[in-house]
N, C-alpha and C positions, 0 to 999 in steps of 0.2 A: 675343322667342322665349323668352324667361326669365322664370320665374316663382319667386319666392323673393328674400327678400333679395340672400345675397351674390352668387345668380346673375345678380340685375338689376343690380348694382353694376358685376359684370365688363361685360355686357351695356353699360352706361352710359358705361363708361370705354373701351370698344372704341368706340363711336360718337364719341366727343370725338377717338379717336386715327384718325376715319376709317376703322376697319378692323369697325364694326358690319355686320350686316344693310342691305342699300342700301335696305328699303323703311323702316326704321327711323331712318335718315339723314334719310330724306327728311320724313317724319312730324316728326322732331325742328327741322329747318329751317326747316318751315312754321310750325310753334308759336313757334319763337323769332323766325322773323321778325314775325310776327302782333305777340307781346308787344315787341318793339324799337318797332313804329310806334306801338302802344298810349301805350307809356313814353314816346313823344317822342325816342328815342334814333336814330331812321330818320325821315325824311322820308315813304317811302313803301314798299310791300313789296318791289320791285326791291332798293332800296339796304340795307333789312333784311336780305334774302336774303344779298346779297353781303359784308355786315357778318357774319353766322352764317357761311359759307363761309368766308370767312376767319381767324374765330377755329379754326376746325377745321386749316385746313391749315396755320396760322402755330404751332399747337401752345398758343396764347393759351387756349383754354376749358379745355384740360387743366391748365393749369398755375394757372388760375384755380380747378379743384375741388381740386389740391393743396394750394392754400392755405388753401381752406375747410376741407377735412379736418383740418389741422394746427391751426388756430384753434378747431375744434371739440374738440382733445383727441385726434384720433384719430390714426393713423399713415399719413401722407401716402405712404410706400413701397408700398401698396397698389396703387395706380396703376400702378407698373413689375413689380408682384410679385404676383398673385394668390395666390399660397400663404399668403401673410398673414392672407387672408379665411379665414372660418370655413369647413370643408369636412367632407364626408362620404365614406365609404369605399364603401358601398353605392348600386350603380348597378343599376338595370333597366330595359331598352329593353322598348318596348311596342310591335310589331311589326303590319305589316301583315296582317290575316288573308286576304288574299287580293291578286290582282292587280287592278290597273285605277286608277283616279282618285281621292286625296283630296278627295272633294267638299265634307267640313265637318269641321271639330274644333270642336267645342263649347265655346267660351272657358268657360262658366258650369260644365259637369262637369271641366275641366282646373283651374279656379279651387276648386272645392270637392274636387278629388283633392288640390291642395297643399295646404289646408287639415287633409286628413288626414293629411299626410304630417307636420304640424306648422309649415309656411311661413306659416300663418294661423290667424286666432281663430275660435272660433264662438260664444264668447262674451267679455266683455273681460277677466275674470281668467283666460282660457287663456294659457301661456306661447306664444311663437313662437321657435320654433328657425331662427337666421338662414343654416344651413347647408344644409338640405333645401331640394329643390322641384324644379321639372319645368322642363327644356330641349326646345323643341316643334323637333323635326329638319327635319319635312316641313311644310307648308303648303297648305291648300287650292288645287287646280290642279294639283299635283306626280303626276307620274306614277309611282307604285310597286309592285313584285313583292310578290308572299308572301313575309312573312319581312322585308321590309324596316322599317326603324326609322323610328319617327313621332314617339316621344317619348320621353326619357330622366328615369327617377326618380331623383332623388336623396334618399336614404333614410338613417335613423338604425337604424329600428327595422323587424324583417321585420311584424311584425303591423300596423304603421302603412302598409309597403309594400302588403300585400296590400287593404287597406281602400281606397287610394288607386288601387289598379291597376284593381279592380273598376269604378270611376268613371270612369279613364282608358282604357279598354277602351270604355265605352260611347260615351265623346266621339269616337270617329273612325270615320267613316262612309266608306265605299269604295265608290265608282261605277263603271259602265262608261263614264261621258261626262264629259268636263271639264267643271267647273263653269265659268259664265259670270265670267270676271275682273271685277272690281270695282274702283273707287277706293279706297284706302287712307285715304281723306278723304270720309266719307260724307255729311257735311251740317256744318252750322254754326249756331250758336246766338248769335243778337242780342239 
């Protein structure tokens, strides 16, 4: 649900606390399980999944992140106090223009909007602002009413916010019918 450095870190820490979005937790468990099998740390997918879930439930995964942050010279207290991460005071909600179902949320346009905010680069020499970004508040398939918040832009500069807003508004598609729910994992490359 998070786009932008500090927002993504918070979301990842929430997953390690077992508090993140359910679909992100499931994708994280699946990818972790596959890596454990590939790395020989688990004999099969079921054992690997059990090991990944145990690392979250016991707090071992979160503790490992704390140690990694500290070893790399960061402040491990960010795991417990998100106020230690960069943030911006500016927030702008992108709202549903009408009622219906969120049938699509164009990830490319959301990504380009985050670049406009300063969360990413158009060119290698462009600076990145780790505090700006976008939170996805509704996902495809959700029923929304006119005025419901779909995205939340975290911005530092009003001009950049306005440029990002133009893209973000185009990313939101509201329809009358609920979209067919798909799997979070759509394929595998071998």
